[in-house]
C-alpha positions as CSV (number, residue, x, y, z in Angstrom):
1,M,128.2,-5.3,86.0
2,E,126.9,-2.1,87.5
3,N,125.2,-1.9,90.9
4,S,121.9,-1.2,89.3
5,N,121.6,-4.8,88.2
6,K,122.6,-6.1,91.7
7,K,120.7,-6.3,94.9
8,P,121.9,-4.2,97.9
9,V,123.1,-5.8,101.1
10,R,123.7,-4.2,104.5
11,I,126.0,-5.9,107.0
12,L,126.5,-5.6,110.7
13,F,129.9,-6.9,111.7
14,L,129.2,-7.9,115.3
15,D,131.4,-8.7,118.2
16,I,129.9,-10.8,121.0
17,E,131.8,-10.4,124.3
18,G,131.2,-6.9,125.7
19,V,128.6,-6.1,123.0
20,L,126.0,-8.9,123.1
21,A,127.3,-10.9,126.1
22,T,127.8,-8.5,128.9
23,H,128.9,-8.7,132.5
24,R,125.5,-7.1,133.4
25,A,123.6,-10.0,131.8
26,Q,126.0,-12.6,133.4
27,F,125.7,-11.0,136.9
28,S,121.9,-10.7,136.6
29,K,121.8,-14.5,136.7
30,L,124.2,-14.5,139.7
31,E,126.7,-16.4,137.6
32,R,130.4,-15.9,137.0
33,G,132.7,-17.2,134.4
34,A,132.7,-17.0,130.6
35,L,130.6,-14.3,129.0
36,E,127.9,-16.3,127.2
37,D,124.5,-15.0,128.1
38,F,123.3,-12.4,125.8
39,D,121.9,-9.1,127.0
40,S,118.2,-9.2,126.1
41,V,117.9,-5.4,125.6
42,V,120.8,-5.5,123.1
43,V,119.3,-8.5,121.3
44,E,115.9,-6.9,121.0
45,F,117.4,-3.6,119.7
46,L,119.6,-5.4,117.1
47,D,116.6,-7.5,116.1
48,S,114.7,-4.3,115.5
49,I,117.6,-2.7,113.6
50,C,118.1,-5.7,111.3
51,S,114.4,-5.9,110.6
52,K,114.1,-2.2,109.8
53,Y,117.3,-1.8,107.8
54,L,117.3,-5.3,106.3
55,C,120.8,-6.1,107.6
56,Y,122.7,-9.3,107.8
57,I,124.9,-10.1,110.7
58,V,128.5,-11.3,110.3
59,I,130.2,-12.5,113.5
60,T,133.7,-11.0,114.2
61,S,134.0,-12.3,117.8
62,R,136.8,-14.7,118.8
63,K,134.0,-17.2,119.4
64,R,133.5,-17.6,115.7
65,K,136.5,-19.8,115.6
66,L,134.8,-22.4,117.8
67,F,132.1,-23.4,115.3
68,D,132.4,-25.1,111.9
69,S,129.1,-24.0,110.4
70,V,126.5,-21.3,110.6
71,D,123.9,-23.9,111.7
72,I,125.9,-25.0,114.7
73,F,126.6,-21.4,115.7
74,K,122.8,-20.6,115.3
75,S,121.9,-23.4,117.8
76,K,124.5,-22.0,120.2
77,M,123.1,-18.5,119.8
78,I,119.7,-19.7,120.8
79,G,121.1,-21.2,124.0
80,W,122.8,-17.9,124.8
81,G,119.6,-16.0,124.4
82,G,120.1,-14.6,120.8
83,G,117.4,-16.6,119.1
84,Y,115.9,-13.5,117.5
85,L,119.2,-12.7,115.8
86,T,119.7,-16.1,114.2
87,D,117.5,-15.2,111.3
88,F,119.8,-12.4,110.4
89,L,123.1,-14.3,110.3
90,F,124.6,-14.1,106.9
91,P,123.3,-17.2,105.1
92,D,126.5,-18.6,103.8
93,D,128.7,-21.2,105.4
94,D,131.9,-19.3,104.3
95,L,130.8,-15.8,105.0
96,W,128.7,-15.9,108.2
97,R,131.9,-14.9,110.1
98,T,135.1,-13.1,109.3
99,T,138.1,-15.2,108.6
100,T,139.4,-17.6,111.2
101,K,142.9,-17.0,110.0
102,T,145.0,-14.9,112.3
103,L,145.3,-11.5,110.6
104,D,146.0,-9.7,114.0
105,Y,143.6,-6.8,113.2
106,K,139.9,-6.9,113.0
107,S,139.9,-4.3,110.2
108,L,142.1,-6.6,108.1
109,E,139.7,-9.5,108.8
110,I,136.8,-7.3,107.6
111,D,138.8,-6.4,104.4
112,D,139.4,-10.1,103.8
113,W,135.6,-10.7,104.2
114,F,134.8,-8.0,101.7
115,E,137.2,-9.5,99.2
116,K,135.6,-13.0,99.6
117,F,132.1,-11.5,99.4
118,E,133.0,-9.7,96.1
119,K,134.4,-12.8,94.6
120,K,131.5,-15.0,95.5
121,F,128.6,-12.5,94.9
122,K,130.0,-9.9,92.5
123,N,127.3,-10.5,89.9
124,K,124.3,-10.7,92.3
125,F,124.9,-8.3,95.3
126,Y,126.7,-5.3,96.4
127,I,127.4,-3.8,99.9
128,D,125.1,-0.9,100.3
129,N,126.2,0.0,103.8
130,Y,127.9,-1.7,106.8
131,V,128.5,-1.1,110.5
132,I,131.2,-2.6,112.7
133,I,130.1,-2.9,116.4
134,D,132.9,-3.8,118.9
135,D,134.2,-3.0,122.3
136,N,137.8,-2.9,121.1
137,L,139.1,-0.1,118.9
138,L,140.0,-0.9,115.3
139,G,143.1,1.4,115.2
140,S,143.8,5.0,114.4
141,I,144.3,4.5,110.6
142,S,141.4,2.2,109.8
143,K,139.5,3.0,106.6
144,H,136.4,1.7,108.4
145,D,136.3,4.4,111.1
146,D,133.2,6.0,109.5
147,H,131.4,2.7,109.9
148,F,132.5,1.9,113.4
149,V,130.4,1.9,116.6
150,Y,132.7,1.7,119.6
151,V,131.0,0.2,122.7
152,K,132.8,2.1,125.4
153,N,131.6,0.1,128.3
154,G,132.1,-3.7,127.7
155,Y,130.7,-4.3,131.2
156,N,127.3,-3.0,130.3
157,G,127.3,-3.5,126.5
158,M,125.6,-1.2,124.1
159,G,123.9,1.9,125.5
160,C,121.8,4.8,124.0
161,D,124.9,6.5,122.6
162,E,125.9,3.4,120.6
163,Y,122.3,2.9,119.5
164,R,122.2,6.4,118.1
165,E,125.5,6.1,116.4
166,L,124.5,2.8,114.8
167,I,121.3,4.3,113.4
168,K,123.2,7.4,112.2
169,I,125.5,5.2,110.2
170,L,122.7,3.1,108.7
171,D,120.7,6.2,107.8
172,K,123.6,7.5,105.6
173,E,123.0,7.2,101.9
């Protein structure tokens, strides 16, 4: 079946620690410990991006392994300050996150997600565009480099440069 008969889908593969949950947000509450509080500026920006570009979010963070379902993860996101983003989580209990198997490389986990998406939705949807947002590099030979936004400063999270890069990727045809 050709793409013309399918609906397009855009995906944001999203890390949490160092991207959404930042040291800046943690310290602003005079707290230390695990990075759990989301940076409100990043949440608001990603909410705007998902609304404008009609993107779904797929979680690639290590935290994805701690939750059995998208609904449980959504309730936790609300507690972390990411309530706006819960509406954009990919609405499938198998595909709201990348695999929980250990594949050692995020790029391989994303490849695995694409294969599962294709098997499950091949007659209904196709991936129109995608972006990977992470504060860790994917590797020098990743086929996803043109879709990757590297958050250089995990302490502060996404900044203007990363926002511009994200928009630039999503604006590509």
